C-alpha positions as CSV (number, residue, x, y, z in Angstrom):
1,M,-4.8,-137.8,-8.8
2,S,-3.5,-136.0,-11.9
3,A,-2.1,-132.6,-11.2
4,D,-3.8,-131.3,-14.2
5,L,-7.5,-131.1,-15.0
6,D,-8.4,-132.1,-18.6
7,L,-10.9,-129.5,-19.9
8,R,-12.1,-131.6,-22.7
9,K,-12.9,-134.5,-20.5
10,L,-14.5,-132.0,-18.0
11,R,-16.7,-130.9,-20.9
12,Y,-17.5,-134.5,-21.6
13,F,-18.3,-135.1,-18.0
14,A,-20.6,-131.9,-17.8
15,A,-22.6,-133.0,-20.7
16,V,-23.2,-136.4,-19.3
17,A,-24.1,-135.0,-15.7
18,S,-26.6,-132.6,-17.5
19,E,-28.3,-135.3,-19.5
20,L,-27.7,-138.2,-17.2
21,N,-27.8,-140.3,-20.3
22,F,-24.6,-141.3,-22.2
23,G,-26.6,-141.6,-25.6
24,R,-28.0,-138.1,-25.4
25,A,-24.7,-136.6,-24.2
26,A,-22.9,-138.2,-27.0
27,E,-25.3,-136.8,-29.5
28,R,-24.9,-133.4,-28.0
29,L,-21.2,-133.6,-28.1
30,M,-21.3,-135.0,-31.7
31,I,-19.2,-138.1,-30.7
32,A,-19.8,-141.8,-30.7
33,Q,-21.2,-143.1,-27.4
34,P,-18.4,-145.8,-26.9
35,V,-15.8,-142.9,-27.3
36,L,-17.6,-141.0,-24.7
37,S,-17.8,-143.9,-22.2
38,R,-14.0,-144.4,-22.6
39,Q,-13.3,-140.7,-22.0
40,I,-15.5,-140.8,-18.8
41,R,-13.8,-144.0,-17.5
42,A,-10.3,-142.5,-18.1
43,F,-11.4,-139.2,-16.4
44,E,-12.5,-141.0,-13.5
45,S,-9.2,-142.9,-13.4
46,E,-7.2,-139.7,-13.7
47,L,-9.2,-138.2,-10.7
48,G,-9.2,-141.3,-8.7
49,V,-12.9,-141.2,-7.9
50,Q,-16.0,-142.7,-9.5
51,L,-18.3,-139.9,-10.9
52,F,-21.3,-141.9,-12.1
53,V,-23.2,-144.9,-11.1
54,R,-24.6,-146.8,-14.1
55,G,-27.4,-149.3,-13.4
56,T,-30.8,-150.5,-14.6
57,S,-32.6,-147.4,-13.3
58,G,-30.2,-145.2,-15.4
59,T,-27.2,-143.0,-14.8
60,Q,-26.7,-141.1,-11.7
61,L,-24.0,-138.8,-10.2
62,T,-22.1,-140.0,-7.1
63,E,-21.3,-137.6,-4.3
64,H,-17.9,-136.8,-6.1
65,G,-19.7,-136.3,-9.3
66,E,-22.3,-133.8,-7.7
67,L,-19.3,-131.8,-6.4
68,L,-17.4,-131.7,-9.7
69,Y,-20.6,-130.9,-11.5
70,R,-21.3,-127.9,-9.2
71,E,-17.8,-126.6,-9.9
72,S,-17.6,-127.4,-13.5
73,E,-19.9,-124.6,-14.7
74,A,-17.5,-121.9,-13.4
75,L,-14.3,-123.7,-14.7
76,L,-15.6,-124.2,-18.2
77,A,-17.0,-120.6,-18.3
78,S,-13.5,-119.1,-17.1
79,A,-11.7,-121.2,-19.8
80,S,-14.2,-119.8,-22.4
81,A,-13.6,-116.3,-21.1
82,V,-9.8,-116.8,-21.5
83,R,-10.3,-118.0,-25.1
84,R,-12.4,-115.1,-25.9
85,R,-10.0,-112.6,-24.6
86,V,-7.0,-114.2,-26.3
87,A,-9.1,-114.2,-29.6
88,I,-9.8,-110.5,-29.3
89,A,-6.0,-109.8,-28.5
90,A,-5.0,-112.0,-31.5
91,R,-7.1,-109.7,-33.8
92,G,-5.3,-106.6,-32.4
93,E,-8.4,-105.2,-30.8
94,S,-8.6,-103.6,-27.4
95,V,-12.2,-104.0,-26.3
96,F,-13.6,-103.5,-22.8
97,T,-17.1,-104.5,-22.0
98,V,-19.2,-103.3,-18.9
99,G,-22.4,-105.0,-17.8
100,F,-25.2,-103.2,-16.1
101,M,-28.5,-104.1,-14.5
102,P,-31.8,-102.3,-15.5
103,G,-32.3,-99.0,-13.8
104,L,-28.5,-98.4,-13.2
105,T,-26.9,-95.5,-15.3
106,V,-23.1,-96.2,-16.0
107,T,-22.7,-93.2,-18.4
108,E,-20.5,-91.1,-16.3
109,A,-18.0,-93.9,-15.5
110,V,-18.0,-95.1,-19.0
111,R,-17.3,-91.5,-20.3
112,A,-14.5,-91.0,-17.7
113,F,-12.8,-94.3,-18.7
114,Q,-13.1,-93.6,-22.4
115,R,-11.5,-90.1,-21.9
116,T,-8.4,-91.9,-20.2
117,H,-8.4,-94.9,-22.6
118,A,-9.1,-93.5,-26.1
119,D,-7.4,-96.5,-27.7
120,V,-9.9,-98.8,-26.1
121,T,-13.3,-99.6,-27.6
122,I,-15.8,-99.7,-24.6
123,Q,-19.0,-101.6,-24.9
124,V,-22.0,-101.9,-22.5
125,L,-24.0,-105.0,-22.1
126,R,-27.4,-105.0,-20.3
127,T,-27.8,-108.0,-17.9
128,G,-30.5,-109.5,-15.8
129,W,-30.9,-111.4,-12.5
130,D,-30.2,-114.8,-14.4
131,D,-27.0,-113.7,-16.1
132,Q,-25.5,-110.7,-14.2
133,V,-22.7,-113.1,-12.8
134,S,-22.5,-115.5,-15.8
135,V,-21.4,-112.7,-18.1
136,L,-18.3,-112.3,-16.1
137,H,-17.4,-116.0,-15.9
138,D,-17.9,-116.7,-19.6
139,G,-16.0,-113.4,-20.7
140,R,-19.0,-111.6,-22.2
141,A,-18.2,-108.7,-19.8
142,D,-14.9,-107.6,-18.3
143,I,-16.6,-105.9,-15.3
144,S,-20.3,-105.6,-14.3
145,Y,-22.7,-103.8,-11.9
146,I,-24.4,-106.5,-10.1
147,R,-27.1,-106.4,-7.5
148,R,-27.5,-108.7,-4.6
149,P,-28.3,-111.5,-4.2
150,F,-25.5,-112.8,-6.3
151,E,-23.4,-116.0,-6.0
152,P,-19.9,-114.5,-5.2
153,A,-17.7,-117.7,-5.9
154,G,-15.0,-116.8,-8.3
155,L,-15.7,-113.1,-8.1
156,A,-13.8,-110.0,-6.9
157,T,-16.4,-107.4,-5.8
158,E,-16.5,-103.9,-4.6
159,L,-19.7,-102.3,-2.9
160,L,-20.8,-99.0,-4.6
161,F,-23.9,-98.2,-2.8
162,S,-27.1,-99.5,-1.2
163,E,-30.8,-98.4,-1.8
164,P,-34.3,-99.1,-0.8
165,R,-36.5,-101.7,-2.3
166,V,-40.1,-100.8,-3.3
167,A,-43.2,-102.7,-4.0
168,V,-44.6,-102.0,-7.6
169,L,-48.2,-101.9,-7.7
170,P,-51.1,-101.1,-10.1
171,A,-52.1,-97.5,-9.8
172,D,-55.5,-98.4,-8.6
173,H,-54.2,-100.9,-5.7
174,D,-55.6,-100.2,-2.3
175,L,-52.0,-99.6,-1.1
176,A,-50.8,-97.6,-4.1
177,A,-51.0,-94.4,-2.1
178,A,-49.6,-95.6,1.2
179,P,-46.4,-94.1,2.6
180,G,-45.0,-97.6,3.1
181,V,-46.0,-101.3,3.4
182,L,-45.0,-104.3,5.3
183,M,-44.3,-107.7,3.8
184,S,-47.2,-109.2,5.6
185,E,-49.5,-106.8,3.7
186,L,-48.2,-108.3,0.3
187,V,-48.4,-111.9,1.2
188,N,-51.7,-112.5,-0.7
189,E,-50.2,-110.9,-4.0
190,H,-48.5,-112.8,-6.8
191,L,-44.9,-112.1,-7.1
192,L,-44.0,-111.6,-10.6
193,Q,-40.3,-112.5,-10.3
194,D,-38.2,-115.3,-9.1
195,P,-38.4,-115.3,-5.4
196,A,-34.6,-116.0,-5.3
197,A,-34.4,-112.2,-6.3
198,V,-36.2,-111.4,-3.1
199,P,-34.8,-113.9,-0.6
200,E,-36.9,-112.5,2.3
201,W,-40.1,-113.6,0.3
202,A,-39.2,-117.2,1.2
203,S,-40.9,-117.2,4.5
204,F,-44.2,-116.5,2.5
205,A,-43.5,-119.2,0.0
206,A,-46.0,-121.7,1.5
207,E,-48.7,-119.1,1.5
208,M,-47.9,-118.1,-1.9
209,R,-48.2,-121.5,-3.4
210,R,-51.5,-121.9,-1.6
211,Q,-52.8,-118.8,-2.9
212,Q,-51.4,-118.8,-6.4
213,G,-51.2,-122.6,-7.3
214,S,-48.3,-123.8,-9.5
215,A,-49.5,-122.5,-13.0
216,R,-48.4,-119.0,-12.8
217,S,-44.8,-118.4,-13.7
218,A,-42.4,-115.5,-13.1
219,S,-41.8,-113.0,-15.9
220,R,-38.2,-112.6,-17.1
221,T,-37.6,-108.7,-17.9
222,V,-38.5,-105.6,-16.1
223,E,-40.6,-104.5,-19.0
224,E,-42.7,-107.6,-18.7
225,K,-43.2,-107.3,-15.0
226,L,-44.4,-103.8,-15.3
227,E,-46.8,-104.7,-18.0
228,L,-48.2,-107.4,-15.8
229,V,-48.4,-105.2,-12.8
230,A,-50.3,-102.4,-14.7
231,V,-53.1,-105.0,-15.7
232,G,-53.3,-106.4,-12.2
233,R,-51.7,-109.8,-12.6
234,G,-49.5,-109.3,-9.7
235,I,-46.6,-107.2,-8.0
236,A,-42.9,-106.8,-8.3
237,I,-40.3,-105.8,-5.6
238,L,-37.7,-103.7,-7.2
239,P,-34.8,-101.5,-6.2
240,L,-35.8,-97.9,-6.0
241,S,-33.6,-96.8,-8.8
242,T,-35.2,-99.4,-11.1
243,A,-38.7,-98.3,-10.3
244,I,-37.8,-94.6,-10.8
245,F,-36.1,-95.3,-14.3
246,Y,-39.2,-97.1,-15.4
247,R,-41.8,-94.8,-13.8
248,R,-45.1,-94.8,-15.7
249,P,-48.6,-93.5,-14.8
250,D,-50.4,-96.8,-14.6
251,I,-48.2,-98.2,-11.7
252,S,-47.2,-96.9,-8.2
253,F,-44.3,-97.9,-6.2
254,V,-44.3,-97.9,-2.3
255,P,-41.3,-98.4,0.0
256,V,-41.4,-101.9,1.7
257,I,-40.6,-100.9,5.3
258,D,-39.3,-104.2,6.6
259,L,-36.9,-105.2,3.6
260,P,-33.4,-104.2,4.2
261,P,-31.7,-102.1,1.4
262,T,-30.3,-103.9,-1.6
263,E,-26.7,-103.4,-2.5
264,V,-25.0,-102.6,-5.9
265,H,-21.4,-103.9,-6.4
266,L,-19.0,-103.9,-9.2
267,G,-17.9,-107.4,-10.0
268,W,-15.1,-108.9,-12.0
269,E,-13.4,-112.2,-12.0
270,K,-11.3,-113.0,-9.1
271,G,-7.5,-113.2,-9.6
272,R,-7.7,-111.5,-13.1
273,Q,-4.9,-109.1,-13.5
274,S,-6.0,-106.2,-15.7
275,T,-5.2,-102.5,-15.7
276,L,-8.3,-101.8,-17.6
277,V,-10.3,-103.3,-14.6
278,D,-8.4,-101.2,-12.3
279,A,-9.0,-98.1,-14.1
280,F,-12.7,-98.6,-14.4
281,V,-13.2,-99.5,-10.8
282,T,-11.4,-96.1,-10.1
283,H,-13.7,-94.2,-12.3
284,A,-16.9,-95.9,-11.1
285,R,-16.0,-95.2,-7.5
286,E,-15.5,-91.5,-8.3
287,A,-18.7,-91.4,-10.4
288,N,-20.6,-92.9,-7.4
289,R,-19.2,-90.3,-5.1
290,N,-20.3,-87.5,-7.5
291,T,-23.9,-88.8,-7.5
292,A,-24.0,-89.7,-3.8
């Protein structure tokens, strides 16, 4: 096996693995299909493994191909992040970007960082469940406030705090005034978010599918969820700080008694050496102690 991984060939591989069709992948990459086929064969030869099975039923990934495809996203994103940082440095800029999830206030840490690094342009980037980690891997953010659950591979993290989770209900819901609810009391409700954001909901998945069918989809943003909650289309389970931040009169939030607290971490790329990251972690730690 070659000691080096050719990133260009890895990108070609990822395109074919995504499409499972050499013709479509070649169009996406804007290269000729025979060229792509030769590059993939050369890549397989370099790695010493077969990545694809080509047959009458189409193109399929081998076991080794599946493994490489799972790893390729983070590798390619990391390479993209390096290019982004080098390009910024080449322009003579010093920019530091902080990602944050809805409901989290990062002002105190950002201001403290700015006071000690007046020569750095600090930016903030709002993230969501679907991109809170990817913004770190692809370089859109240097550091980010991330909520569990998240995929920790390739990240260094530090726990800042934990907080309860609440069920967000229409104001006229039978449980809206309850001091607390159990998950079993919510089983017949439609969850307006990806169940992966609430892993404990998985035990209710079969019942949810039976009750809801397959036509109703999850909403993407907090604002969308709350609009749908208010008109009785379903419920959401959110961290307490998010529910408080988006408080409104037509919805109520009730603690979910049998859900463990959710955790808020700082995350950044593992192995990255950065005095700016170190400094922000220190300021965020201090800001969290001040608000605890």
